[in-house]
C-alpha positions, 0 to 999 in steps of 0.5 A: 179647870185646865188639866194637863190632859185636858189641854193635850186632849184639846189639841189632839182632837182639834178642839177649841179652848173653851169650857167643854160639855160631853154629852153621851147616851151610851153606845146605843145612843139612847135617851134624851140626847136630842133634848140635851142638845136642844137645851145646850144650843143656846150656849153655843157661843159660850161653850163648846159641846161634843155630842156622842150619838153612839151607834144611833146613826138616825140621831147623828144624821138628825142633828147634823141635818139640823142647821141650828147645830152647824156651829164651830163650837159643836161637834157631833160624833157617832160611835167612837173608841176614844171616850177617854180622850173625850173625857180628858177634854171635857169640863163636864159630862152630861150622860145617862147613869150607865155603870161603865161611863160613870165609872170612867167619868169618876176615874178621870175626875169629870163632874157628871150631870146625869139624866134619864135613867132607865129602870133597874140598874141605871136608877140604882146608879143614879141614886148611888152617885147622887146620894153620895154627891158624886153627880147631879141629876138633871130633870129638865132644860131649866136644870141644864141651863142652871148647871151651864150658867154655873159652869161659865159664871160660878165654877166654884159650884162644882168644888164639892163634886170635885172634892167627893170625886177625889175622895172616891178615887182615893178610896178605890186606890186604896181598897184595891190590893192586887194587880188583877183588880187595878193593874198598871194600865188601869185609868184608876192608877193613872196610866193611859188606857189604849 
């Protein structure tokens, strides 16, 4: 599903015009990013994946030093302040269910595969998003394989997520009644965030 923002971001960031999976684990780069990356490696010729390790420099270095991850379709980033551009370039986000990341993905209309919620708010976020069909919970490598295969061969499998995300966006827009809630610079309104 090539959106204008996606094509623009791919060009701006010098990414390939391939199905793109963004992998994140929050600003601290926690959770199973390494396991997710290991699960995605078999798809490196068919997709592009961007791995954001946040401030987890040890993980970033480990991935960069691993010969299996030295491939033109694999981008490894540390902490960045361009998540909005990365989301624009992505077809799917694989992430922990942190509130800010999930809300940003919802505002951008990006389907989420969520993993490894930490006890407390992330468990609640996971239950909330999955329970409302706004995200898919992945639990193992088989789940990752299944959804990447769907992305490549059966993209219509994401149709329900896209529709539910659009409905969520419409409800958010209509429930906001003041500029202070969602002003002109809010991504929910559609203007770019700097």
